DSSP file (Angstrom, degrees, kcal/mol; ACC not computed):
  #  RESIDUE AA STRUCTURE BP1 BP2  ACC     N-H-->O    O-->H-N    N-H-->O    O-->H-N    TCO  KAPPA ALPHA  PHI   PSI    X-CA   Y-CA   Z-CA
    1    1 A M              0   0    0      0, 0.0     2,-0.1     0, 0.0     0, 0.0   0.000 360.0 360.0 360.0 132.5    0.0    0.0    0.0
    2    2 A T     >  -     0   0    0      1,-0.1     4,-2.4     4,-0.0     5,-0.2  -0.342 360.0-114.2 -75.6 160.6    1.4    3.4   -0.9
    3    3 A I  H  > S+     0   0    0      1,-0.2     4,-2.7     2,-0.2     5,-0.2   0.851 117.2  56.7 -62.1 -34.6    1.8    6.1    1.6
    4    4 A T  H  > S+     0   0    0      2,-0.2     4,-2.4     1,-0.2    -1,-0.2   0.922 108.1  46.3 -64.4 -44.0   -0.9    8.2   -0.3
    5    5 A K  H  > S+     0   0    0      2,-0.2     4,-2.9     1,-0.2     5,-0.2   0.932 112.7  50.3 -62.9 -45.2   -3.4    5.4    0.0
    6    6 A L  H  X S+     0   0    0     -4,-2.4     4,-2.6     1,-0.2     5,-0.2   0.933 112.5  45.8 -59.8 -47.4   -2.6    4.9    3.7
    7    7 A I  H  X S+     0   0    0     -4,-2.7     4,-2.7     1,-0.2    -1,-0.2   0.902 113.4  50.4 -62.9 -40.7   -3.0    8.6    4.4
    8    8 A S  H  X S+     0   0    0     -4,-2.4     4,-2.8    -5,-0.2    -2,-0.2   0.911 111.5  47.6 -65.4 -42.3   -6.2    8.8    2.4
    9    9 A Y  H  X S+     0   0    0     -4,-2.9     4,-2.5     2,-0.2     5,-0.3   0.943 114.3  46.3 -62.6 -47.1   -7.7    5.8    4.2
   10   10 A I  H  X S+     0   0    0     -4,-2.6     4,-2.6    -5,-0.2     5,-0.2   0.919 114.4  48.4 -61.9 -43.2   -6.8    7.2    7.6
   11   11 A S  H  X S+     0   0    0     -4,-2.7     4,-3.0    -5,-0.2     5,-0.3   0.933 112.0  48.3 -62.5 -46.8   -8.1   10.6    6.7
   12   12 A A  H  X S+     0   0    0     -4,-2.8     4,-2.4     2,-0.2     5,-0.2   0.928 115.1  44.2 -61.7 -46.2  -11.4    9.3    5.4
   13   13 A I  H  X S+     0   0    0     -4,-2.5     4,-2.2    -5,-0.2    -1,-0.2   0.919 115.5  48.4 -65.5 -43.1  -12.0    7.1    8.5
   14   14 A S  H  X S+     0   0    0     -4,-2.6     4,-2.6    -5,-0.3    -2,-0.2   0.929 113.6  46.3 -62.7 -45.7  -11.0    9.9   10.8
   15   15 A M  H  X S+     0   0    0     -4,-3.0     4,-2.7     2,-0.2     5,-0.2   0.907 111.5  50.7 -66.7 -41.3  -13.2   12.5    9.1
   16   16 A A  H  X S+     0   0    0     -4,-2.4     4,-2.2    -5,-0.3    -1,-0.2   0.925 112.7  47.7 -61.1 -43.2  -16.2   10.2    9.0
   17   17 A T  H  X S+     0   0    0     -4,-2.2     4,-2.4    -5,-0.2    -2,-0.2   0.926 114.0  45.8 -62.7 -46.1  -15.8    9.4   12.7
   18   18 A V  H  X S+     0   0    0     -4,-2.6     4,-3.1     2,-0.2     5,-0.2   0.880 111.3  52.7 -67.8 -38.0  -15.4   13.1   13.6
   19   19 A I  H  X S+     0   0    0     -4,-2.7     4,-2.4     2,-0.2    -1,-0.2   0.932 111.6  46.1 -61.7 -45.7  -18.4   14.2   11.4
   20   20 A I  H  X S+     0   0    0     -4,-2.2     4,-1.5    -5,-0.2    -2,-0.2   0.925 115.4  46.7 -63.5 -44.9  -20.6   11.6   13.1
   21   21 A W  H  X S+     0   0    0     -4,-2.4     4,-1.4     2,-0.2    -2,-0.2   0.945 113.2  47.8 -62.1 -48.7  -19.4   12.6   16.6
   22   22 A A  H  X S+     0   0    0     -4,-3.1     4,-2.9     1,-0.2     3,-0.4   0.903 109.9  52.3 -61.8 -41.9  -19.8   16.3   15.9
   23   23 A Q  H  < S+     0   0    0     -4,-2.4    -1,-0.2     1,-0.2    -2,-0.2   0.844 108.3  51.7 -63.9 -32.2  -23.3   15.9   14.5
   24   24 A S  H  < S+     0   0    0     -4,-1.5    -1,-0.2    -3,-0.2    -2,-0.2   0.775 114.7  43.4 -74.5 -24.7  -24.3   14.0   17.6
   25   25 A E  H  < S+     0   0    0     -4,-1.4    -2,-0.2    -3,-0.4    -3,-0.1   0.926 133.9   0.7 -83.3 -50.5  -23.0   16.8   19.8
   26   26 A V  S  < S-     0   0    0     -4,-2.9    -1,-0.3    -5,-0.1     5,-0.1  -0.958  78.7-118.6-143.3 118.5  -24.4   19.9   17.9
   27   27 A P    >   -     0   0    0      0, 0.0     3,-2.4     0, 0.0     4,-0.3  -0.281  32.4-114.6 -56.7 144.4  -26.5   19.7   14.7
   28   28 A I  G >  S+     0   0    0      1,-0.3     3,-1.0     2,-0.2    -5,-0.0   0.810 114.1  51.6 -54.5 -37.4  -24.7   21.4   11.9
   29   29 A F  G 3  S+     0   0    0      1,-0.2    -1,-0.3     3,-0.0     0, 0.0   0.487 107.5  53.9 -83.4  -1.0  -27.2   24.2   11.5
   30   30 A Q  G <  S+     0   0    0     -3,-2.4    -1,-0.2     2,-0.0    -2,-0.2   0.278  81.5 124.2-108.7   8.3  -27.1   25.0   15.2
   31   31 A S    <   -     0   0    0     -3,-1.0     4,-0.1    -4,-0.3    -3,-0.0  -0.359  56.4-147.0 -69.8 146.8  -23.3   25.5   15.3
   32   32 A S  S >> S+     0   0    0      1,-0.2     3,-1.6     2,-0.1     4,-0.5   0.403  73.0 102.4 -92.8   1.9  -21.9   28.8   16.6
   33   33 A I  G >4 S+     0   0    0      1,-0.3     3,-1.7     2,-0.2     6,-0.2   0.895  75.9  54.9 -55.2 -46.2  -18.9   28.7   14.1
   34   34 A P  G 34 S+     0   0    0      0, 0.0    -1,-0.3     0, 0.0    -2,-0.1   0.656 102.6  59.7 -65.6 -10.8  -20.3   31.3   11.7
   35   35 A E  G <4 S+     0   0    0     -3,-1.6    -2,-0.2    -4,-0.1    -3,-0.1   0.599  93.0  78.8 -88.4 -12.1  -20.7   33.7   14.6
   36   36 A L  S <X S-     0   0    0     -3,-1.7     4,-2.2    -4,-0.5     5,-0.2  -0.792  78.6-134.1-100.7 137.9  -17.0   33.7   15.4
   37   37 A P  H  > S+     0   0    0      0, 0.0     4,-2.0     0, 0.0    -1,-0.1   0.917 110.1  43.9 -55.4 -45.9  -14.5   35.8   13.4
   38   38 A W  H  > S+     0   0    0      1,-0.2     4,-2.3     2,-0.2     5,-0.1   0.756 108.6  59.4 -73.3 -22.0  -12.0   32.8   13.2
   39   39 A G  H  > S+     0   0    0     -6,-0.2     4,-2.2     2,-0.2    -1,-0.2   0.902 106.4  47.2 -66.5 -40.7  -14.9   30.6   12.4
   40   40 A I  H  X S+     0   0    0     -4,-2.2     4,-2.6     2,-0.2    -2,-0.2   0.921 111.8  50.3 -65.3 -44.4  -15.6   32.7    9.3
   41   41 A V  H  X S+     0   0    0     -4,-2.0     4,-2.6     1,-0.2     5,-0.2   0.923 111.1  49.8 -59.1 -44.2  -12.0   32.7    8.3
   42   42 A S  H  X S+     0   0    0     -4,-2.3     4,-2.6     1,-0.2    -1,-0.2   0.901 111.1  48.4 -62.7 -41.7  -11.9   28.9    8.7
   43   43 A L  H  X S+     0   0    0     -4,-2.2     4,-2.7     2,-0.2     5,-0.2   0.904 112.0  48.4 -67.0 -40.6  -15.0   28.4    6.6
   44   44 A V  H  X S+     0   0    0     -4,-2.6     4,-2.1     2,-0.2    -2,-0.2   0.937 114.3  46.8 -63.5 -45.6  -13.7   30.7    3.8
   45   45 A D  H  X S+     0   0    0     -4,-2.6     4,-2.1    -5,-0.2    -2,-0.2   0.919 113.1  49.9 -60.3 -45.0  -10.4   28.8    3.8
   46   46 A L  H  X S+     0   0    0     -4,-2.6     4,-2.1     1,-0.2    -2,-0.2   0.936 113.4  43.6 -60.9 -49.5  -12.1   25.5    3.8
   47   47 A Y  H  X S+     0   0    0     -4,-2.7     4,-2.2     2,-0.2    -1,-0.2   0.799 109.0  57.4 -73.3 -26.5  -14.4   26.3    0.9
   48   48 A A  H  X S+     0   0    0     -4,-2.1     4,-2.1    -5,-0.2    -1,-0.2   0.923 109.1  47.4 -63.7 -42.7  -11.6   27.9   -1.1
   49   49 A G  H  X S+     0   0    0     -4,-2.1     4,-2.3     2,-0.2    -2,-0.2   0.903 109.7  52.7 -62.3 -41.8   -9.8   24.6   -0.8
   50   50 A F  H  X S+     0   0    0     -4,-2.1     4,-2.8     1,-0.2    -1,-0.2   0.912 108.0  51.3 -60.1 -41.9  -13.0   22.8   -1.9
   51   51 A I  H  X S+     0   0    0     -4,-2.2     4,-2.6     2,-0.2    -1,-0.2   0.909 108.7  50.8 -64.2 -42.0  -13.2   25.0   -4.9
   52   52 A F  H  X S+     0   0    0     -4,-2.1     4,-1.9     2,-0.2    -1,-0.2   0.919 112.6  46.2 -61.2 -42.9   -9.6   24.2   -5.9
   53   53 A V  H  X S+     0   0    0     -4,-2.3     4,-2.5     2,-0.2    -2,-0.2   0.911 111.7  51.9 -65.8 -41.4  -10.2   20.5   -5.6
   54   54 A C  H  X S+     0   0    0     -4,-2.8     4,-2.6     1,-0.2    -2,-0.2   0.904 108.4  51.4 -61.2 -41.2  -13.4   20.8   -7.5
   55   55 A L  H  X S+     0   0    0     -4,-2.6     4,-1.9     2,-0.2    -1,-0.2   0.893 109.7  50.2 -62.9 -39.2  -11.6   22.6  -10.3
   56   56 A W  H  X S+     0   0    0     -4,-1.9     4,-2.0     2,-0.2    -2,-0.2   0.926 111.4  48.0 -63.3 -44.5   -9.0   19.9  -10.4
   57   57 A I  H  X S+     0   0    0     -4,-2.5     4,-2.9     1,-0.2    -2,-0.2   0.899 109.5  52.5 -64.6 -40.4  -11.7   17.2  -10.6
   58   58 A I  H  < S+     0   0    0     -4,-2.6    -1,-0.2     1,-0.2    -2,-0.2   0.882 111.0  48.8 -61.5 -37.5  -13.5   19.1  -13.4
   59   59 A Y  H  < S+     0   0    0     -4,-1.9    -2,-0.2    -5,-0.2    -1,-0.2   0.872 120.6  35.4 -67.0 -38.3  -10.2   19.2  -15.3
   60   60 A K  H  < S+     0   0    0     -4,-2.0    -2,-0.2    -5,-0.1     2,-0.2   0.753 111.7  57.1 -91.8 -26.9   -9.5   15.5  -14.8
   61   61 A E  S  < S-     0   0    0     -4,-2.9     2,-0.1    -5,-0.2     0, 0.0  -0.583  87.5 -91.9-110.0 165.4  -13.0   13.8  -15.0
   62   62 A K     >  -     0   0    0     -2,-0.2     4,-3.0     1,-0.1     5,-0.2  -0.386  48.6-105.1 -67.4 154.9  -15.9   13.6  -17.5
   63   63 A T  H  > S+     0   0    0      1,-0.2     4,-2.4     2,-0.2     5,-0.2   0.885 117.9  48.9 -53.7 -49.2  -18.5   16.3  -16.9
   64   64 A K  H  > S+     0   0    0      1,-0.2     4,-1.9     2,-0.2    -1,-0.2   0.930 115.9  43.3 -59.2 -47.3  -21.1   14.0  -15.3
   65   65 A H  H  > S+     0   0    0      1,-0.2     4,-2.9     2,-0.2     5,-0.2   0.891 111.8  54.4 -66.5 -39.2  -18.6   12.5  -12.9
   66   66 A A  H  X S+     0   0    0     -4,-3.0     4,-2.6     1,-0.2    -1,-0.2   0.899 108.1  49.5 -61.7 -41.1  -17.1   15.9  -12.1
   67   67 A I  H  X S+     0   0    0     -4,-2.4     4,-2.4    -5,-0.2    -1,-0.2   0.925 112.7  46.8 -64.1 -44.8  -20.5   17.4  -11.1
   68   68 A I  H  X S+     0   0    0     -4,-1.9     4,-2.1    -5,-0.2    -2,-0.2   0.949 114.5  46.1 -63.7 -49.5  -21.2   14.4   -8.8
   69   69 A W  H  X S+     0   0    0     -4,-2.9     4,-2.4     1,-0.2    -2,-0.2   0.919 112.7  51.4 -58.5 -43.7  -17.8   14.5   -7.2
   70   70 A S  H  X S+     0   0    0     -4,-2.6     4,-2.5    -5,-0.2    -1,-0.2   0.898 107.7  51.6 -63.3 -41.7  -18.0   18.3   -6.8
   71   71 A L  H  X S+     0   0    0     -4,-2.4     4,-1.0     1,-0.2    -1,-0.2   0.908 111.5  47.7 -61.5 -41.3  -21.5   18.1   -5.1
   72   72 A F  H  X S+     0   0    0     -4,-2.1     4,-3.6     2,-0.2     5,-0.5   0.899 111.1  50.7 -67.7 -39.0  -20.2   15.6   -2.7
   73   73 A I  H  X S+     0   0    0     -4,-2.4     4,-1.8     1,-0.2    -2,-0.2   0.924 109.6  50.5 -63.1 -42.9  -17.1   17.7   -1.9
   74   74 A L  H  < S+     0   0    0     -4,-2.5    -1,-0.2     1,-0.2    -2,-0.2   0.697 122.6  32.2 -71.0 -17.6  -19.2   20.8   -1.3
   75   75 A T  H  < S+     0   0    0     -4,-1.0    -2,-0.2    -3,-0.3    -1,-0.2   0.787 132.3  27.1-104.8 -38.1  -21.4   18.9    1.1
   76   76 A L  H >< S-     0   0    0     -4,-3.6     3,-1.1     1,-0.2    -3,-0.2   0.487  92.3-159.2-106.3  -4.8  -19.2   16.3    2.8
   77   77 A G  T >X  -     0   0    0     -4,-1.8     3,-1.3    -5,-0.5     4,-1.1  -0.280  60.6  -5.3  70.0-144.1  -15.9   18.2    2.5
   78   78 A N  H 3> S+     0   0    0      1,-0.3     4,-2.5     2,-0.2    -1,-0.2   0.585 119.5  75.2 -72.2  -9.9  -12.5   16.5    2.6
   79   79 A L  H <> S+     0   0    0     -3,-1.1     4,-1.8     2,-0.2    -1,-0.3   0.940 101.9  43.9 -58.4 -45.9  -14.0   13.2    3.4
   80   80 A T  H <> S+     0   0    0     -3,-1.3     4,-2.9    -8,-0.2    -2,-0.2   0.876 109.4  56.5 -66.6 -37.9  -14.9   13.1   -0.2
   81   81 A T  H  X S+     0   0    0     -4,-1.1     4,-2.3     2,-0.2    -1,-0.2   0.927 107.3  48.6 -59.9 -44.4  -11.5   14.4   -1.2
   82   82 A A  H  X S+     0   0    0     -4,-2.5     4,-1.9     1,-0.2    -1,-0.2   0.905 113.0  47.6 -62.1 -41.3   -9.8   11.5    0.6
   83   83 A I  H  X S+     0   0    0     -4,-1.8     4,-2.4     1,-0.2    -2,-0.2   0.892 110.1  53.0 -67.0 -38.8  -12.2    9.1   -1.2
   84   84 A Y  H  X S+     0   0    0     -4,-2.9     4,-3.0     2,-0.2    -2,-0.2   0.897 106.4  52.8 -63.0 -40.2  -11.5   10.7   -4.5
   85   85 A V  H  X S+     0   0    0     -4,-2.3     4,-2.4     2,-0.2    -1,-0.2   0.930 110.3  47.8 -60.7 -44.6   -7.8   10.3   -4.0
   86   86 A L  H  X S+     0   0    0     -4,-1.9     4,-1.8     1,-0.2    -2,-0.2   0.909 112.9  48.7 -61.1 -42.3   -8.3    6.6   -3.4
   87   87 A Y  H  X S+     0   0    0     -4,-2.4     4,-1.6     1,-0.2    -2,-0.2   0.909 111.9  49.3 -61.7 -44.3  -10.5    6.4   -6.5
   88   88 A S  H  < S+     0   0    0     -4,-3.0    -2,-0.2     1,-0.2    -1,-0.2   0.876 109.6  50.6 -66.8 -38.5   -7.9    8.2   -8.6
   89   89 A I  H  < S+     0   0    0     -4,-2.4    -1,-0.2     1,-0.2    -2,-0.2   0.887 109.3  52.2 -65.7 -38.7   -5.1    6.0   -7.5
   90   90 A R  H  <        0   0    0     -4,-1.8    -1,-0.2     1,-0.2    -2,-0.2   0.855 360.0 360.0 -67.1 -35.7   -7.1    2.9   -8.3
   91   91 A N     <        0   0    0     -4,-1.6    -1,-0.2    -5,-0.1    -2,-0.2   0.451 360.0 360.0 -88.5 360.0   -7.8    4.1  -11.9
């Protein structure tokens, strides 16, 4: 197993676990993050990264697949990015 696969598997499992835990603690739409200045900075940084990854996927994939991957990235975040890396390595 390559180091990239290992890191992607660990990232995907870690993110899925943390997402499930966080959602059980505070529902996403009741979070106070958007009320905090550094929360806003973090969200802008996060979504800028998502957009860069989406642009890369649009460049590499067929239109239909790119749209599907991009929608998942914009909703599930870097969990999807880790899964996409695993998918890309396999193909």
